[in-house]
C-alpha positions in Angstrom: 23.8 5.0 24.9 23.0 8.3 23.4 20.3 9.8 25.7 19.5 13.4 26.2 18.9 15.0 29.6 15.2 14.0 29.6 16.1 10.3 29.0 15.0 10.2 25.3 17.0 9.9 22.2 17.6 13.3 20.6 16.8 12.0 17.1 14.3 9.5 16.0 13.5 8.6 12.4 10.2 6.9 12.8 7.2 7.0 10.4 5.2 9.1 12.9 8.1 11.5 13.2 8.2 12.0 9.5 4.5 12.6 9.3 4.6 15.0 12.2 7.5 17.0 10.6 5.6 17.3 7.2 3.9 20.6 6.4 0.6 21.0 8.5 -1.6 21.0 5.4 -0.1 17.7 4.2 -0.2 15.8 7.5 -3.9 14.8 7.3 -3.3 13.2 3.9 -0.3 11.3 5.2 -2.4 10.1 8.2 -5.2 9.1 5.8 -2.9 6.8 4.0 -1.6 5.6 7.4 2.0 6.6 6.6 2.5 7.0 10.4 1.6 3.3 10.9 3.7 1.5 8.3 3.1 -2.1 9.4 0.4 -2.6 6.8 2.7 -1.4 4.0 5.4 -3.8 5.3 3.0 -6.7 5.4 2.1 -6.0 1.7 5.7 -5.4 0.6 7.6 -8.2 2.3 5.8 -11.1 0.4 6.6 -9.2 -2.8 10.3 -9.0 -1.8 10.3 -12.7 -1.1 8.7 -13.5 -4.4 11.2 -11.3 -6.3 14.1 -12.9 -4.4 12.7 -16.4 -5.3 12.5 -15.4 -9.0 16.0 -14.1 -9.1 18.6 -16.1 -11.0 20.5 -18.4 -8.7 23.4 -16.7 -7.0 22.2 -13.2 -8.0 20.7 -10.5 -5.9 17.0 -9.6 -6.5 16.4 -6.9 -9.1 16.6 -3.5 -7.3 14.3 -1.9 -9.8 11.6 -4.4 -9.2 12.0 -4.1 -5.4 11.6 -0.3 -5.8 8.6 -0.5 -8.0 6.8 -3.0 -5.7 7.8 -1.0 -2.6 6.3 2.1 -4.2 3.2 0.1 -5.3 2.8 -1.4 -1.8 2.9 2.1 -0.2 0.4 3.6 -2.7 -2.0 0.7 -2.7 -2.0 0.3 1.0 -2.6 4.1 1.2 -5.5 3.8 -1.3 -7.0 0.9 0.7 -6.9 3.0 3.9 -8.4 5.9 2.1 -11.2 3.7 0.7 -11.8 2.2 4.1 -12.1 5.6 5.8 -14.4 6.8 3.0 -16.7 3.8 3.5 -16.5 4.0 7.3 -16.6 7.7 8.1 -20.0 7.5 10.0 -18.8 4.5 12.0 -15.4 6.0 12.7 -17.0 9.1 14.3 -18.6 6.9 16.9 -15.5 4.9 17.9 -12.9 6.5 20.1 -10.0 4.7 18.4 -11.0 6.0 14.9 -12.7 9.3 15.7 -9.5 11.3 15.1 -9.0 9.9 11.6 -8.9 12.7 9.0 -12.2 12.1 7.3 -14.1 11.3 10.5 -12.7 14.4 12.3 -13.5 16.7 9.4 -9.9 17.6 8.5 -10.5 16.2 5.0 -13.8 16.2 3.2 -15.1 13.3 1.2 -14.4 15.1 -2.0 -10.8 15.9 -1.0 -10.4 12.2 0.0 -11.8 11.1 -3.4 -9.4 13.4 -5.3 -6.5 12.1 -3.1 -7.6 8.5 -3.8 -7.6 9.3 -7.5 -4.1 10.6 -7.2 -2.9 7.5 -5.4 -4.5 5.2 -7.9 -3.1 7.1 -10.8 0.4 6.9 -9.4 -0.1 3.2 -8.7 -1.2 2.7 -12.3 2.0 4.4 -13.3 3.9 1.9 -11.2 2.0 -0.9 -12.8 2.7 0.4 -16.3 6.4 0.5 -15.5 6.2 -3.3 -15.2 5.1 -3.4 -18.8 8.0 -4.7 -20.9 6.0 -4.1 -24.0 4.9 -7.8 -23.8 2.1 -9.3 -21.9 0.5 -5.9 -21.2 -3.0 -7.4 -21.0 -1.8 -9.8 -18.3 -0.3 -7.0 -16.2 -3.4 -4.8 -16.5 -5.8 -7.6 -15.7 -3.7 -8.6 -12.6 -3.8 -4.9 -11.5 -7.6 -4.7 -12.1 -8.2 -7.9 -10.1 -6.1 -6.6 -7.2 -7.9 -3.3 -7.2 -11.3 -5.1 -6.9 -10.0 -6.8 -3.8 -8.6 -3.5 -2.3 -12.0 -1.8 -2.9 -14.1 -4.7 -1.4 -11.9 -5.5 1.6 -13.3 -2.6 3.8 -16.9 -3.8 3.0 -16.2 -7.3 4.2 -16.3 -6.0 7.8 -20.0 -5.5 7.3 -20.8 -8.9 5.8 -18.4 -11.4 7.4 -16.5 -12.1 10.5 -13.4 -12.7 8.4 -12.5 -9.5 6.6 -8.8 -10.3 7.0 -9.3 -13.4 4.8 -10.0 -10.9 1.9 -6.9 -8.9 2.9 -4.9 -12.1 2.8 -6.2 -12.8 -0.7 -4.9 -9.4 -1.7 -1.4 -10.1 -0.4 -1.3 -13.7 -1.7 -2.5 -12.6 -5.1 0.1 -9.9 -5.3 2.9 -12.2 -4.2 1.9 -14.9 -6.7 1.5 -12.2 -9.4 5.1 -11.0 -8.7 6.5 -14.5 -9.0 4.6 -15.2 -12.2 5.5 -11.9 -13.8 9.2 -12.4 -12.9 9.1 -15.9 -14.3 7.5 -14.7 -17.5 9.8 -11.8 -18.0 13.1 -13.6 -17.2 12.6 -17.2 -18.0 10.6 -17.4 -21.2 12.4 -17.1 -24.5 11.5 -14.2 -26.8 8.4 -15.1 -28.9 
């Protein structure tokens, strides 16, 4: 094994290490989008990769461009969802020890800064969505994006109205996965009209 004198590995490339090595003024924004805790991004991205793989032609690898677009989209939309959640819950987060150190609750980022950051994330996510536009079916792509955005915005509110907020989160992931598969089938299977 490759251990240093203190028993730890000398180099570790974890998400938390990347966030901690970023410039100090950027770190609160990276923590706001939970870049240091990537499991949510993976849970959003992996069903997309499975759908893209299922829609690939038999014997062919999945489309690397689509995997990249959906990976970027998963990162941005998960970050936007976390930002929205922290904006909704800032007063609650201050009172809970597990969440009191989040950037908005702790005062590192103001509500206005979070709103501007959210706008940036959503604008970049829209750019990813528009990259999926093959100059056909643009209304379908934009309507799927709008429907997914409504679920991302309402998910944090479900904690207040139901005991099953994860059900809404599951609908977000399922909708995205089904959308990927449908879009791939439309783009690659239908003849040119």
